[in-house]
C-alpha positions as CSV (number, residue, x, y, z in Angstrom):
1,X,77.8,155.5,104.1
2,X,78.9,154.5,107.6
3,X,79.8,151.1,106.1
4,X,82.2,152.7,103.6
5,X,83.8,154.8,106.5
6,X,84.3,151.6,108.5
7,X,86.0,149.8,105.5
8,X,88.3,152.9,105.0
9,X,89.1,153.0,108.7
10,X,89.9,149.2,108.6
11,X,92.1,149.8,105.7
12,X,94.0,152.6,107.6
13,X,94.4,150.2,110.5
14,X,95.8,147.5,108.3
15,X,98.3,150.0,106.9
16,X,99.4,151.0,110.4
17,X,99.6,147.3,111.4
18,X,102.1,146.6,108.6
19,X,104.0,149.9,109.4
20,X,104.2,148.6,113.0
21,X,105.6,145.3,111.8
22,X,108.2,147.2,109.7
23,X,109.0,149.3,112.8
24,X,109.4,146.2,115.0
25,X,111.7,144.7,112.4
26,X,113.7,147.9,112.4
27,X,114.0,147.8,116.2
28,X,115.2,144.2,116.2
29,X,117.7,145.0,113.4
30,X,118.9,148.1,115.2
31,X,119.4,146.2,118.5
32,X,121.3,143.4,116.7
33,X,123.6,145.9,114.9
34,X,124.3,147.9,118.0
35,X,125.1,144.8,120.0
36,X,127.4,143.4,117.3
37,X,129.2,146.7,116.4
38,X,129.3,148.3,119.8
39,X,127.0,151.2,119.3
40,X,127.9,154.4,121.1
41,X,128.4,156.5,117.9
42,X,126.4,159.7,117.4
43,X,124.6,158.3,114.4
44,X,123.3,155.4,116.4
45,X,122.0,157.8,119.1
46,X,120.3,160.0,116.5
47,X,118.7,157.0,114.8
48,X,117.5,155.6,118.1
49,X,115.9,159.0,118.9
50,X,114.2,159.1,115.5
51,X,112.9,155.7,115.9
52,X,111.5,156.4,119.4
53,X,109.8,159.5,118.1
54,X,108.3,157.7,115.1
55,X,107.1,154.8,117.2
56,X,105.3,157.2,119.6
57,X,103.9,159.3,116.9
58,X,102.6,156.5,114.7
59,X,101.5,154.6,117.8
60,X,99.2,157.5,118.7
61,X,97.8,157.8,115.3
62,X,97.0,154.1,115.2
63,X,95.2,154.3,118.6
64,X,93.2,157.3,117.1
65,X,92.3,155.3,114.1
66,X,91.3,152.3,116.2
67,X,89.0,154.4,118.4
68,X,87.5,155.8,115.3
69,X,86.9,152.4,113.9
70,X,85.2,151.1,117.1
71,X,82.8,154.0,117.3
72,X,79.2,152.7,117.0
73,X,77.6,156.0,116.0
74,X,79.7,158.5,114.0
75,X,79.0,161.9,112.8
76,X,79.7,161.7,109.1
77,X,81.4,165.1,108.7
78,X,83.4,164.7,111.8
79,X,84.5,161.2,110.9
80,X,85.5,162.3,107.4
81,X,87.6,165.2,108.7
82,X,89.3,162.9,111.2
83,X,89.9,160.3,108.4
84,X,91.4,163.0,106.2
85,X,93.7,164.1,109.1
86,X,94.8,160.6,109.7
87,X,95.5,160.2,106.0
88,X,97.6,163.3,105.8
89,X,99.4,163.1,109.2
90,X,99.8,159.3,109.3
91,X,99.8,157.7,105.9
92,X,101.3,160.5,103.7
93,X,104.0,161.4,106.3
94,X,105.1,157.8,106.7
95,X,105.2,157.2,102.8
96,X,107.2,160.4,102.5
97,X,109.6,159.3,105.3
98,X,110.0,155.8,103.7
99,X,110.6,157.5,100.4
100,X,113.3,159.8,101.7
101,X,115.0,157.0,103.6
102,X,115.2,154.6,100.7
103,X,115.7,157.0,97.8
């Protein structure tokens, strides 16, 4: 059972890794667009604030997931509850946010 939880946690880590790559790409694109177009508009500031908040939020969830993955001994029920919280707070919220942005 522990092996299944490790695989699930590793899958979550891979998802957050790719989300981080997407976030890094967004940071680079934002910086390039602001330097080319001047920036300074209110929409740029609001987008930057949202990007900072998202980076910190998902960074903390990624660290939480990594610590859970590196645990040698794990309480099965405690780990399951934490993985459920990570799924809802991390994966579902990011998918919802990406859906709202691109739809």
